[in-house]
Structures are given as C-alpha cells and as structure tokens.
C-alpha positions as CSV (number, residue, x, y, z in Angstrom):
1,M,-0.1,-0.1,-0.1
2,M,2.6,2.3,0.8
3,L,4.7,1.4,-2.4
4,A,1.2,2.4,-4.5
5,A,0.9,5.6,-2.4
6,G,4.5,6.4,-3.0
7,M,4.5,5.7,-6.9
8,L,1.1,7.9,-7.1
9,I,2.7,11.0,-5.1
10,M,6.0,10.9,-7.5
11,W,3.8,10.6,-10.7
12,T,1.4,13.5,-9.4
13,G,4.5,15.4,-8.5
14,Y,6.3,14.7,-11.9
15,S,3.2,15.5,-14.0
16,V,2.6,18.9,-12.1
17,S,6.2,19.8,-12.4
18,L,6.3,19.2,-16.3
19,W,2.8,20.9,-16.8
20,G,4.4,23.9,-14.9
21,W,7.8,23.8,-17.2
22,C,5.2,23.9,-20.2
23,L,3.3,26.8,-18.7
24,L,6.6,28.7,-18.5
25,R,7.6,27.9,-21.9
26,G,4.2,29.0,-23.3
27,Y,3.3,25.4,-24.7
28,D,-0.6,24.9,-25.4
29,V,-0.9,21.5,-23.3
30,T,-3.4,21.0,-20.3
31,L,-2.6,19.3,-17.1
32,G,-5.4,16.4,-18.2
33,Q,-3.4,15.6,-21.4
34,L,0.0,15.2,-19.6
35,M,-1.5,13.2,-16.8
36,S,-3.9,10.9,-18.6
37,P,-2.2,7.2,-18.3
38,A,-4.4,5.9,-21.1
39,H,-4.0,8.6,-23.8
40,P,-0.9,10.9,-22.7
41,Y,0.1,13.8,-24.9
42,G,2.0,12.8,-28.0
43,S,0.2,9.3,-28.4
44,G,-2.2,10.5,-30.7
45,K,-1.6,11.1,-34.6
46,G,-0.2,14.4,-35.2
47,Q,0.8,15.2,-31.7
48,K,4.4,15.9,-31.7
49,W,6.5,17.1,-28.9
50,P,7.0,19.9,-27.9
51,P,3.4,21.0,-28.4
52,P,2.5,24.0,-30.1
53,L,3.0,27.4,-28.4
54,M,-0.1,29.5,-27.2
55,G,-0.8,32.5,-29.3
56,P,-0.7,36.2,-27.6
57,D,-4.7,36.0,-27.4
58,V,-4.6,33.1,-25.2
59,I,-4.4,33.3,-21.5
60,F,-4.3,29.7,-20.4
61,P,-3.7,26.5,-22.5
62,G,-6.4,24.2,-23.7
63,G,-8.9,26.9,-23.9
64,R,-9.3,29.7,-26.5
65,T,-10.3,32.4,-24.0
66,P,-9.1,35.8,-25.7
67,A,-7.4,38.1,-23.7
68,A,-9.1,41.2,-22.5
69,P,-8.5,44.3,-25.1
70,A,-6.1,46.9,-23.8
71,A,-7.7,50.0,-22.8
72,S,-7.6,52.7,-25.4
73,S,-8.7,55.9,-23.7
74,P,-6.0,58.2,-22.6
75,G,-7.0,58.1,-19.3
76,G,-6.3,54.5,-18.7
77,G,-9.8,53.4,-18.6
78,A,-11.1,55.9,-16.3
79,S,-14.8,57.3,-17.0
80,P,-15.0,61.3,-17.7
81,A,-16.3,61.9,-14.2
82,Q,-13.1,60.0,-12.7
83,Q,-11.1,61.8,-14.9
84,Q,-12.4,65.3,-13.8
85,K,-12.3,64.5,-10.3
86,L,-8.4,63.2,-10.5
87,A,-7.6,66.6,-12.6
88,Q,-8.8,68.4,-9.5
89,L,-6.5,66.8,-7.0
90,P,-3.6,68.3,-6.0
91,G,-0.1,66.6,-6.2
92,K,1.4,64.0,-8.4
93,Y,-2.1,62.5,-9.6
94,A,-3.3,65.9,-11.0
95,G,-4.1,66.0,-14.7
96,T,-2.9,62.5,-15.2
97,G,-5.9,60.8,-15.5
98,G,-5.3,58.4,-12.8
99,R,-1.7,57.2,-14.1
100,R,1.4,57.3,-12.2
C-alpha cells in the first residue's frame, strides 16, 4: 500500500512539475493531457513534442479564451467623471487621468 501511494505521489509531482515547465515555456497543453495514463500527450496522431505554442490572445492552455483588450482611452480606462475628479486633485495625480 505504501509503495502504491509513493508511486502515485511521485507521478503526480512529476506531472505537475512538467505542466509548470510547459506553462513557463508557453506550450498549449493542459494538465489533463499530460497526466492521462491511457492517452498521454503525444500518443495520438499528429501530436508531436513539443506542443504548439500558445498565441498572444490565449490566457490559459487548452481553451481559446481571448485576452482582454487593452484600454484605448488616454485616461487609462477611467470614466470622464473620474478623470475630472483626478484632474482636480493636488499633487502627483493632478491632470494625469489616474496614471502614475
């Protein structure tokens, strides 16, 4: 029983460490794809290692969640009322629109 528990802990630790390394490198592979004992990543047709890189519009691997668009207003996303209040403040924030 202890041997099986040790093997499970080692396999889980290795898989999570490998997934962390993949996240740092920007590979588009999920934890489930790496940890699957029946169908690990690379066992299917056309799955070459290393996996493809995530695009700049992807926040997390596996899903196609687009990144939030950058604020295009000069006030850094502050509403006109907030910009007016910030413009009236004395000191380093005066007239900056909330930017430092």
